[in-house]
Each structure stands twice: as structure tokens, then as C-alpha cells.
N, C-alpha and C positions, 0 to 999 in steps of 0.2 A: 511541550510536546502534546498538542491536542490529539486525543484518541478519537478516532472517527468510527471505528467498528471493532467489536470483539466477536470473533466467529471461530468455532471449532478449536479454541485455545490460541488462536492467532490474534495478535493485537495490530490493528491497522492505524497508522498515525502519520503525522507530518510535523516537522519542526516549525517553530514560529517565524523563522527567518528563511523560509524556503525560496526557491528560484524556479524559473521555467526550465524545461517543460513541466507540466503538471505531473506529479508522481506521488506515490505512496510508499511508506516504509512499513515493513511487517517484521514482527519479532515473536519468537516463542522459544522458551527454554534456552536463552542465550544465543539463539540462531537469528540471523537477520537476512532480509532481502529488500530490494527496492524495485518497484515496477513503474514504468511510465503508464499514465492513465488513458491518454487519448488514442494512442496506437499501441495498445497493451503489449508491452514487451519487458522482459527481465533486464534490468540494468546491472544489478550486481547481487551476489548472494554469498553468505558465509554460514556453512554448517548444515543447510537444508539438503535433504536427499532429493533426487530427481522426482520421486513420487510426491514429496511434500511441496516441491515447487509447482508441480502440476495441479495439486489441490489449491495452492495459493492462487495460481493463475485463474483457475475456475472461479474462485471466490471474488477475485478482482473483476472478472467478466460479469458475474452475476450482480455485483454491486457497483459497477462502473458509474452509472448515473448518480448514485448517492455519493460516491467518493468525489466525483468532479463537483457536484453541488456543494459539498462540505468545503472543498478547496476554495471554490469561488466565494462562498460566504465568508470564510475566514480571511482571505487575502484581499477582499474588496474593501475592508475597513482601513 
């Protein structure tokens, strides 16, 4: 599970056997979420409040280029 970013206590990562579409997993304190990266949208969530999901979405938007770059680097090998 390569960690791509740690921000505001959230860990952004993907699994080594991922699939398209490009997406990122987020976890914090036992809560999880998954966002698609290219057309940023929430795929699923467990435990996060609406305000936390908004914060995560903002972090994904701010770091979208980096997250996609890391995805491409990892899965191009």
C-alpha cells in the first residue's frame, strides 16, 4: 500500500494491485474513503462525517496533479 500523501492526519494511498479508473484511498482513525481522481467524485466512504468528506475532497482537488502523477509513476512499471 504505497502512501502518496499525509495531510491533516489523513493518509492517501493506493493498493499495489489497483485497477482503473484512477482513484485514491484515504484513511484516518479507522475511517475510510475512496475518491476517483480524474473526475473527482466520492466512490465510497465508511465512518467519515460530511464535513470530513468535504475536507478530503478539497485535499484531493488541491493535490489532484500530484496524486495522478504518483499513480502513473507506480503503475507504469
